C-alpha positions in Angstrom: -50.9 9.6 -32.2 -48.6 9.3 -34.8 -49.0 12.5 -36.7 -47.3 14.0 -34.1 -44.0 12.5 -35.3 -44.6 12.9 -38.4 -44.8 9.4 -39.3 -47.9 8.4 -41.8 -49.3 5.0 -41.9 -51.2 4.3 -45.4 -53.0 1.1 -46.4 -51.7 -0.6 -49.4 -54.2 -3.6 -49.4 -57.3 -1.5 -49.0 -56.2 2.0 -50.3 -57.4 3.6 -46.8 -54.9 7.1 -46.0 -55.2 8.0 -42.5 -53.7 11.4 -44.1 -56.9 12.5 -45.5 -60.6 12.8 -43.8 -61.8 10.6 -46.3 -59.3 7.7 -44.9 -59.8 8.8 -40.7 -63.3 8.8 -41.3 -63.1 5.1 -42.9 -60.3 4.1 -40.4 -63.1 5.4 -37.6 -66.2 3.2 -39.2 -64.1 0.1 -39.3 -62.9 0.5 -35.6 -67.1 1.1 -34.5 -68.3 -1.8 -36.4 -65.8 -4.1 -34.6 -66.2 -2.7 -31.4 -69.7 -3.7 -32.3 -69.2 -7.1 -33.5 -67.1 -7.7 -30.1 -70.0 -6.8 -28.2 -72.3 -9.2 -30.0 -69.9 -11.5 -29.1 -69.5 -11.1 -25.6 -73.3 -10.6 -25.4 -74.4 -13.9 -27.5 -71.2 -16.2 -25.4 -72.7 -14.7 -21.7 -76.4 -16.6 -23.0 -75.2 -19.8 -23.5 -73.0 -19.6 -20.8 -75.9 -18.2 -18.8 -78.0 -21.2 -20.5 -75.8 -23.8 -19.9 -75.9 -22.7 -15.9 -79.3 -22.9 -15.5 -80.1 -26.8 -17.7 -76.3 -27.8 -16.1 -78.4 -30.7 -14.8 -78.8 -32.0 -18.8 -75.3 -31.6 -19.0 -73.7 -33.5 -16.0 -76.4 -36.1 -16.3 -77.7 -35.3 -12.4 -79.8 -33.0 -11.1 -79.1 -30.4 -8.1 -79.9 -32.4 -5.2 -78.5 -35.6 -6.4 -75.1 -34.1 -6.5 -75.0 -33.6 -3.0 -76.4 -36.6 -2.2 -79.7 -36.0 -1.8 -81.5 -38.4 -4.0 -85.0 -38.2 -4.0 -87.6 -40.6 -6.0 
């Protein structure tokens, strides 16, 4: 992408130089780990949302049948 325009990017703080094969490998590994972490976050959030929907009566104070005027003793 940037190589076609003869522009080079180098991380000064990390010492990663994508012009080298080792630098490209490091960037790919970092990107893969970031993608993996993002997928884990999405999975955790969806799990919590699903659990909250299943136990919504605990959070709202009323059971589903009570919320619609069908109060049962």
